[in-house]
C-alpha positions in Angstrom: 5.7 8.4 7.3 3.0 9.5 4.9 -0.1 7.5 4.2 1.1 7.1 0.6 4.4 5.5 1.8 2.4 3.2 4.0 0.2 2.2 1.1 3.2 1.6 -1.1 4.9 -0.6 1.6 1.6 -2.6 2.1 1.4 -3.2 -1.7 5.0 -4.3 -2.0 4.8 -6.7 1.0 1.5 -8.1 -0.2 3.0 -8.7 -3.7 6.1 -10.4 -2.2 4.0 -12.7 0.0 1.6 -13.6 -2.8 4.1 -14.0 -5.6 7.4 -15.0 -4.3 7.6 -18.8 -3.9 11.1 -19.0 -2.5 10.9 -16.6 0.4 12.6 -17.5 3.7 10.0 -18.3 6.4 11.7 -16.0 8.9 11.5 -13.0 6.5 7.9 -13.9 5.5 7.0 -13.9 9.2 8.5 -10.4 9.7 6.7 -9.2 6.5 3.4 -10.6 7.8 3.9 -8.7 11.1 4.5 -5.5 9.2 1.3 -6.0 7.2 -0.6 -6.5 10.5 0.8 -3.2 11.9 -0.3 -1.2 8.9 -3.6 -2.9 8.2 -5.7 -0.3 10.1 -4.6 2.8 8.1 -4.8 0.8 4.9 -8.4 -0.3 5.6 -9.3 3.3 6.7 -7.9 4.7 3.4 -9.8 2.0 1.4 -13.0 3.0 3.1 -12.6 6.7 2.4 -11.5 5.9 -1.2 -14.7 3.8 -1.7 -16.8 6.7 -0.3 -15.2 9.0 -2.8 -15.8 6.6 -5.6 -19.5 6.6 -4.6 -19.5 10.4 -4.5 -17.9 10.9 -7.9 -18.9 7.7 -9.7 -22.0 6.5 -11.4 -23.9 3.3 -10.8 -24.3 0.8 -13.7 -27.3 -1.5 -14.3 -25.7 -4.2 -12.1 -25.2 -1.9 -9.2 -21.4 -1.4 -9.6 -20.2 2.2 -9.0 -17.3 3.3 -11.2 -15.7 6.5 -12.4 -15.6 6.7 -16.2 -12.0 6.7 -17.3 -12.9 9.1 -20.2 -14.4 11.7 -17.8 -11.1 13.5 -17.0 -12.8 16.2 -15.0 -14.3 13.8 -12.6 -11.1 11.7 -12.4 -9.2 14.9 -11.6 -11.7 15.9 -8.8 -11.6 12.4 -7.4 -7.7 12.3 -7.4 -7.5 15.8 -5.8 -10.0 14.8 -3.1 -7.5 12.2 -1.9 -4.2 14.0 -2.4 -4.2 15.7 1.0 -5.0 12.5 2.7 -2.2 10.6 0.9 0.3 13.2 2.1 -0.9 13.1 5.7 1.8 12.1 8.2 0.7 9.1 10.2 2.2 7.3 13.1 2.8 3.6 12.6 4.9 1.4 14.7 6.7 -0.6 12.1 9.4 -3.1 13.0 12.5 -2.6 10.8 13.8 -5.2 8.5 17.5 -6.0 8.7 19.2 -4.9 5.4 21.2 -8.1 5.2 18.0 -10.2 5.6 16.5 -8.4 2.6 19.6 -8.2 0.4 20.4 -11.9 1.0 16.8 -13.0 0.4 17.0 -13.3 -3.4 14.1 -10.8 -3.8 13.8 -8.9 -7.0 15.8 -5.6 -6.9 12.5 -3.7 -7.4 11.3 -4.9 -4.0 14.6 -3.9 -2.3 14.1 -0.3 -3.4 10.5 -0.3 -2.3 11.3 -1.8 1.1 14.1 0.7 1.8 12.1 3.0 4.0 11.6 0.1 6.6 15.2 -1.2 6.5 17.7 -0.7 9.2 21.5 -0.8 8.8 23.3 -3.4 11.0 
């Protein structure tokens, strides 16, 4: 699985946990377990991304470092500096979700598609 896929799964699961009010407690438990398993690569990526922001960004008067959205050259360099990392194959030990648990959960179809890489057929 690529780092980008792991980041996408992390974002999807976080969104489900934070926004879905009527999620089954068993499913939520499994999703929290998956978040725990992928927490380290996500934090490692965030650390590297923040280092790249400091490298390519500029500091404002309040000490915040940002990359100007109008500076397309710098944005391109920043994005390119992370592309190889995002395509890196990483080993994560993800528990699989049962397809029926997901399909019968009442989750938005958008989530079903995004969780597909970690579903198993029964």
